[in-house]
N, C-alpha and C positions, 0 to 999 in steps of 0.2 A: 392285507388286501391283495388279491390276485390281479396282476396286470400283464399285458403283452407288450414287450419292448418294440418300439418303432425304429430304434437305432441301437448300435452297439455302444454300451457305456462301460468304461473301464471300472472293474471291480464289481459291477452289477450283473451284466450279462450281455448276450449277443442279440442282434436283430432277430425278432420272432420268438424269443424265449418267453415261455409262460412261467413267471416267477411270483413268489409270494414276498411282498415287501411290507414294511410298517405303513400303517394308514397315513400318518403325517408326511412321510417321505413321498408317498404317492400323491396325496392331495396338494402338498405345498411345492413339490419340485417336478415330479415326472409328468403329471397330467397338465398343469398350466403351460409347461414348456413343450408340450406335445412330443415328449420322448417316450410315452407309453399311453396305452388306452386301457380302460378297465376291462377285465376279462369276464364278460358275461357271455351267455350262450350265443348271442347274435355276433359279437365281435370275434369270438373264436371261429365260428363258421365262416365269417367274411375273410378272416386271415388265412384259414386253411384253403379257401377257394383261391385267393390271390397267390398263395404258395404253389398250388397245383397248376394254375395258368402260367406262372413264371417258369415252372419246371418244363411244361409242354413247349413253351416258346424257346427255352434254352435248348431243348432236344432238337427241335426243328432247325434252329440256327446252326447247331453243331453238324447236322446232316448236310446242310447247304455248304458249310465250310469244308467238310470232308469231300464232297463231290467236286468242289473247286480245287482242292488239294490234289485229287486224282487227275484233274485236267492239267494242272501245273506239272505234276510228276511225269506225265506222259510226254512232256517236251524234252527233246534232246537238242541242246543248244550247241552250236558250233561257232567258235570265236577264232578269228584269224589274228595272228600275232606276228610282228616282224622279228625275224631271227637273223643272226649273223652266222659266221662260220661255226662249224661243229654244232649246229642247231641250238645255239645259245640265244635265249630270248632277250630282246631289248625291252626293259620295263617289265610289267606284270599284268595279270588279269585280276581286277578287283571286283568287289561287290557291285560297284557302280556299273562296270562293264557288263556284268551278268544281268543287272536290272534293265539296262538299255537293250540288251539282246532279247530279253523276255518281252519288253514293251514292243519291240519290232515284230514279235510274233502275236501280239494282241493280248498279252497277259500283263496286267499292272501289278507290280510287287514293290513295296517300299524297300529300298536298298538296305535299310537298317535291320530288316527282318531276315536278310540273307546271312546265314551263320557260317561265314567263311573265316576260319581261324587265322589264316595268313593268306596274303595274295598268292595266286597261282603263278609260279615262276618257271614252269617246265611245260613242254609239249606233252600232250597225252589226254587221258580221260579222267575226270574227277566227279564224284557225286557230292553235290552241295545241298545241305538241308536248308529249308526256308521255314521259319517259324510263323505259324498262323494263329489267329485267335482260338480260344478254347482248347489250348494244348494240342493242336493239330500240327503235324510237321509234314511238309511236302519235300520230296527229294528230286532235284533237277540234275540231269547228267550233262556236264559241260565238257565238250571236246575242244581242246586248244590245238589248232593246226597252224602250219607254216603258211604265211601269206605268200601267195603266188605273185611273183614279179611279172608284169606285162612284158612280153618279149618284144625287143626292139626290132623293127623291120631292117633287114640288111639291104644296103644299097648297092 
C-alpha cells in the first residue's frame, strides 16, 4: 500500500515521503495513529500544495530576516570602557554589553545569539557576528574606546 508519511519515523522514512509499505502495517499501525495517510490522487495533490505553500512562506520569512540582518549590520556600535594607565582595560566587553548597546539603538537581539568567542579585553574595533534564524548571520562593528573622565573645575 502506498502512503504519505505525516511525521518522520525511524527506519521507515521522513516527513512527506511517499513510500510503499505492507498493507497490515499501514492499516494496523500507520493509519490509526495518524502517522501516514493513504496515497491517493487527492492526498498527493493536497500534500504537494501544502509543501509549496510552506516553501513560499519560508522564502518570504528568510527575505524578512535578511533585511533585518542588513539593518543590524549597518550599525556601528561604540562602547566606552574604563582604562587605567597604559590604556589597560578594567574588565571586558561581553555579549551582554553589546546586546544592551544594540537595544539602546532600537535593535533587539538575544545576547545568546551574539557569537563572541571571548570577551573583548582591548581597545579597538572588532567585528562581531550575530546568528539569526534560517542560517542568516549579521555582523556588527563594535568600537571599544576609552571612557572620557569629566574634567574637574579648577578653583
